[in-house]
Each structure stands twice: as C-alpha cells, then as structure tokens.
VMD Tcl script that draws the C-alpha trace (Angstrom):
set ca {
  {-0.17 -0.27 0.21}
  {2.92 2.18 1.02}
  {4.80 1.18 -2.40}
  {1.42 2.30 -4.19}
  {0.69 5.97 -2.17}
  {4.27 6.37 -3.09}
  {3.58 5.83 -6.74}
  {0.80 8.20 -7.13}
  {2.21 10.92 -5.39}
  {5.80 10.52 -7.54}
  {3.15 10.44 -10.85}
  {1.05 13.41 -9.67}
  {4.60 15.52 -8.90}
  {5.74 14.63 -12.28}
  {2.31 16.08 -13.70}
  {3.03 19.37 -11.59}
  {6.17 19.71 -12.84}
  {5.79 19.04 -16.67}
  {2.86 21.20 -16.15}
  {5.28 23.96 -14.89}
  {7.42 23.82 -17.39}
  {5.11 23.50 -20.19}
  {3.48 27.01 -19.24}
  {6.27 28.30 -18.36}
  {7.29 27.94 -21.85}
  {4.81 29.87 -23.13}
  {5.49 32.44 -25.11}
  {4.65 35.88 -23.33}
  {3.56 37.71 -26.56}
  {3.79 37.45 -30.68}
  {4.79 39.82 -32.77}
  {5.44 40.85 -36.91}
  {7.99 42.17 -37.92}
  {7.36 43.69 -41.69}
  {10.16 45.12 -43.77}
  {11.20 45.42 -47.78}
  {14.75 44.62 -49.13}
  {13.92 46.58 -52.04}
  {14.79 49.91 -49.81}
  {18.06 51.94 -49.59}
  {21.24 49.99 -48.57}
  {21.18 51.86 -45.19}
  {17.70 50.91 -44.64}
  {18.12 47.15 -45.55}
  {21.31 46.68 -43.39}
  {19.00 48.12 -40.79}
  {16.45 45.54 -41.30}
  {19.35 42.73 -41.33}
  {20.71 43.87 -37.92}
  {17.17 44.72 -36.40}
  {16.10 41.39 -36.96}
  {19.18 39.43 -35.68}
  {18.82 41.47 -32.72}
  {15.19 41.20 -32.13}
  {15.24 36.80 -32.59}
  {17.88 37.23 -29.90}
  {15.93 39.40 -28.12}
  {12.78 36.95 -28.70}
  {14.76 33.86 -27.10}
  {16.16 35.11 -24.28}
  {12.89 37.09 -23.13}
  {10.59 34.64 -24.25}
  {8.09 35.98 -27.15}
  {7.51 34.66 -30.95}
  {9.37 36.99 -33.45}
  {8.43 36.21 -36.95}
  {9.39 38.38 -40.15}
  {8.06 39.38 -43.49}
  {8.50 40.86 -46.62}
  {4.91 40.82 -47.53}
  {3.26 43.08 -46.57}
  {-0.08 41.98 -47.79}
  {-0.14 40.31 -44.58}
  {-1.35 43.38 -42.83}
  {-4.67 41.83 -42.94}
  {-6.68 40.93 -40.51}
  {-6.48 37.31 -40.30}
  {-3.08 37.71 -40.32}
  {-3.12 39.96 -37.63}
  {-5.24 38.23 -35.23}
  {-2.82 35.93 -34.31}
  {-0.03 38.87 -33.21}
  {-0.06 40.98 -30.52}
  {2.48 43.61 -31.77}
  {3.12 44.49 -35.07}
  {6.76 46.18 -36.13}
  {8.19 48.36 -39.44}
  {11.57 47.27 -39.47}
  {11.90 49.92 -42.23}
  {9.36 50.30 -44.69}
  {5.16 51.08 -44.59}
  {1.93 49.82 -46.40}
  {1.42 51.44 -49.25}
  {-2.26 50.52 -49.97}
  {-5.45 51.91 -48.06}
  {-6.23 47.47 -48.03}
  {-3.38 47.16 -45.67}
  {-3.44 50.76 -44.00}
  {-6.94 49.07 -43.04}
  {-6.36 46.29 -41.57}
  {-3.36 48.20 -39.39}
  {-5.57 50.93 -38.08}
  {-8.33 48.45 -36.97}
  {-5.35 46.04 -35.19}
  {-4.16 49.64 -33.54}
  {-8.40 50.67 -33.07}
  {-8.90 46.99 -30.85}
  {-5.62 47.14 -28.91}
  {-2.20 45.82 -31.06}
  {1.09 47.46 -30.17}
  {2.80 49.00 -32.99}
  {7.02 49.48 -33.31}
  {7.75 52.15 -35.82}
  {11.70 52.56 -37.01}
  {12.66 55.54 -39.00}
  {11.44 55.67 -42.34}
  {8.30 53.81 -40.97}
  {7.08 57.30 -39.68}
  {7.54 59.05 -42.77}
  {4.74 60.47 -43.76}
  {4.68 64.01 -46.04}
  {1.87 66.12 -48.49}
  {2.17 63.18 -50.94}
  {0.81 60.49 -48.13}
  {-2.54 60.87 -48.34}
  {-3.13 59.32 -45.08}
  {-4.78 61.40 -42.29}
  {-5.16 59.12 -39.46}
  {-1.18 57.88 -39.86}
  {-0.86 62.21 -39.31}
  {-2.76 61.96 -36.25}
  {-1.71 58.73 -35.12}
  {2.01 60.47 -35.15}
  {0.55 63.16 -33.41}
  {0.26 65.07 -36.01}
  {3.80 65.09 -37.21}
  {4.78 65.25 -40.29}
  {8.22 65.03 -42.16}
  {10.29 68.37 -42.42}
  {13.81 68.37 -42.88}
  {17.11 65.62 -42.06}
  {20.33 65.84 -41.43}
  {23.28 64.55 -43.72}
  {25.55 62.08 -43.68}
  {24.24 60.18 -40.94}
  {25.42 61.35 -37.78}
  {25.57 60.34 -33.67}
  {23.86 62.99 -31.81}
  {24.04 63.46 -28.54}
  {20.47 62.77 -26.92}
  {18.02 63.82 -23.97}
  {15.83 61.78 -22.23}
  {13.00 63.28 -20.97}
  {11.21 60.58 -19.13}
  {13.60 58.00 -16.77}
  {10.44 56.58 -14.56}
  {8.94 55.43 -18.11}
  {9.19 51.71 -18.82}
  {10.62 52.53 -21.77}
  {13.86 54.66 -20.69}
  {13.53 53.70 -17.23}
  {17.39 52.36 -18.12}
  {18.73 55.12 -19.56}
  {20.69 58.16 -18.24}
  {19.67 61.45 -18.74}
  {21.43 62.76 -21.60}
  {23.53 60.17 -23.46}
  {25.23 59.84 -27.75}
  {23.49 57.65 -29.53}
  {24.90 56.05 -32.71}
  {25.38 56.92 -36.27}
  {21.94 58.13 -37.67}
  {19.92 60.02 -39.88}
  {17.59 62.39 -37.85}
  {14.43 63.37 -39.01}
  {12.84 66.55 -37.84}
  {8.88 67.08 -37.99}
  {6.46 69.76 -38.48}
  {4.80 70.45 -36.18}
  {6.78 69.12 -33.48}
  {4.64 66.05 -31.71}
  {5.69 67.54 -28.09}
  {2.43 70.40 -29.63}
  {-0.16 67.25 -29.38}
  {-1.92 66.59 -26.12}
  {-1.60 62.67 -27.09}
  {1.82 62.63 -26.94}
  {4.63 61.98 -24.38}
  {7.90 62.67 -25.33}
  {10.79 60.31 -24.43}
  {13.02 61.14 -25.65}
  {14.71 64.23 -27.95}
  {17.67 65.55 -29.91}
  {20.29 67.58 -27.97}
  {19.98 71.56 -28.72}
  {23.44 70.96 -28.13}
  {23.58 68.89 -31.97}
  {23.11 72.05 -33.70}
  {23.58 72.82 -36.11}
  {23.59 68.81 -37.07}
  {24.94 67.45 -40.43}
  {27.53 68.81 -42.98}
  {24.92 68.28 -46.19}
  {21.72 69.21 -44.85}
  {21.48 70.69 -42.15}
  {19.01 70.74 -39.04}
  {19.68 74.22 -37.99}
  {17.36 74.17 -34.71}
  {14.30 73.16 -33.20}
  {12.31 70.78 -30.96}
  {13.02 67.56 -32.83}
  {11.84 64.42 -30.64}
  {13.16 61.42 -31.30}
  {11.23 58.85 -29.10}
  {7.42 59.29 -28.34}
  {4.13 57.77 -28.00}
  {0.39 58.13 -28.53}
  {-1.48 57.64 -25.32}
  {-4.86 56.82 -27.03}
  {-2.63 53.84 -28.47}
  {-0.41 51.17 -27.84}
  {2.29 52.53 -29.47}
  {6.09 53.94 -29.88}
  {8.03 55.59 -32.68}
  {12.24 55.26 -32.63}
  {13.93 57.73 -35.46}
  {16.51 54.96 -35.01}
  {17.31 52.70 -37.87}
  {19.76 54.25 -40.67}
  {22.81 52.22 -41.24}
  {24.58 49.25 -39.75}
  {25.72 50.70 -35.99}
  {22.21 50.88 -34.32}
  {22.66 48.05 -32.46}
  {26.33 48.55 -31.19}
  {24.98 50.33 -28.24}
  {24.44 48.75 -25.21}
  {22.62 51.26 -23.85}
  {20.50 52.18 -26.43}
  {19.95 48.44 -26.94}
  {18.18 48.18 -23.21}
  {15.63 51.05 -24.53}
  {15.59 48.48 -28.10}
  {14.22 45.74 -25.32}
  {11.88 47.73 -22.55}
  {10.38 48.63 -25.58}
  {9.14 45.33 -27.19}
  {8.27 44.55 -23.79}
  {6.34 46.98 -22.30}
  {4.28 46.69 -26.38}
  {4.00 43.24 -25.87}
  {2.94 43.40 -22.18}
  {0.90 46.50 -21.50}
  {-2.84 45.60 -20.70}
  {-1.41 42.02 -19.46}
}
mol new
graphics top color blue
foreach p $ca { graphics top sphere $p radius 0.5 }
foreach p [lrange $ca 0 end-1] q [lrange $ca 1 end] { graphics top cylinder $p $q radius 0.2 }
display resetview
C-alpha cells in the first residue's frame, strides 16, 4: 500500500513539474516584423541587424518574433495571431493594408515603428496616420548620418527607465518634424535631440528646433523611434536596453 501511495505521489509531482515547465515556456506574446529588401541599402542593413537583434531578444525574453517581407500580411486574418506589429524599414502603401492596421490598433494591438516607417509628407494621403503620429509631418533631415546627443525626457517610463538623463546615440539620419509632436496633448515624448547638436549635418543641416526622436501616442499602444539608418544602431549597449524595454512594454502592456 505504501509503495502504491508513493507511486501515486511521484506521478502527481511529475505532472505538476511538467505542467509548470510547459506553462513557463509558453510565449508571453507574439510580434510580427515587416520589412522590405528593395529600399535604400542603409535601410536594408538596418533591417538585417534589427531582425538578428530581436530574434536573439525573443529567445532571451520568451516571446515570438516572426518576420515577413509580404506587406499584404497586414490583414485581419494574419494580425489576429499577433499582439505587436513592428515596421522595420517601410510602411504600407495601399488602403487595404492601411485599413487592417487601423483596425488592429483600434482593437488594442501594439506598434513599434523605426525611422522611415514614420515618414509622411503631403503626398502620403493618410490623415489617420498623421494623427496617429501626433500630427508630426516629416520636415527635414541631416546628412550625412551622424551620431547625436540625446536628452531622455522621462527616466521613469518603462521604455526609458534604464537610460541615463543624457547619452550620445549611434550614427543615424535624424528626422525633423513640423509641427513637433510634443505640441499634441496625446503625445508623450520620451527622448529628444539635444539642442547642443545644432547645427546638425554637413550637406543637409538641421539648424534648430524641438525634435523628439522617441515618443508614444497615449491613445494607442504604440511607440515610434527615429533610430533606423545604417548598420550601427544596435552597437550601443545603453540604447539596446531601450529597444528591449520597448518591445516588452508593448507586448505586455495591459496584461
């Protein structure tokens, strides 16, 4: 009888251990990263590095990171399997993809956009996205790509909590916006170009201005980051902490 009870207890313990292990290995969330290979070379280089970085991060932090160059995957059926969409080096160009994305965000989906993914101008003809970005429309840029001093506006936010108050970012092409998204009541700016950089550039110069480089629209689960040009973005450990905290914040927000 004692042997039988010991066997039962052993199998119960084994079941508990197996169930616990299986539960602990369940991915915390799923991310779909979209990118393009036919854009300018520096944006392709960034996409390769981003995919490598977030693939390794997914294994470390227990989430799924899938990637695709098929922008037609921005549809209701595909997106229902994901909690976060990442635009790595491009953006949707037709109304079907745009509408699916709008619906995804309205239903509580998360978005992380890098660099050119936030680009919009008078030819874009996507008013919803301009509002989504806080009214910010591309205005100017520096050239050639350069490192820049950054000011961290909020060290208590989950995305920037591990950053110092100031740091120098890696080589990047920096975008100026007009109007500044900071003027929108729904926008929370997390990182800004330090005015000490001005004039920034040699061929194309950003002379001055309030230029946020990382911000969120508080009406959505979204985050835009101006970093994303060239093959140096993921070489700075301090900044990589922000990228990690960003994807975890978006993936786990509301859970």
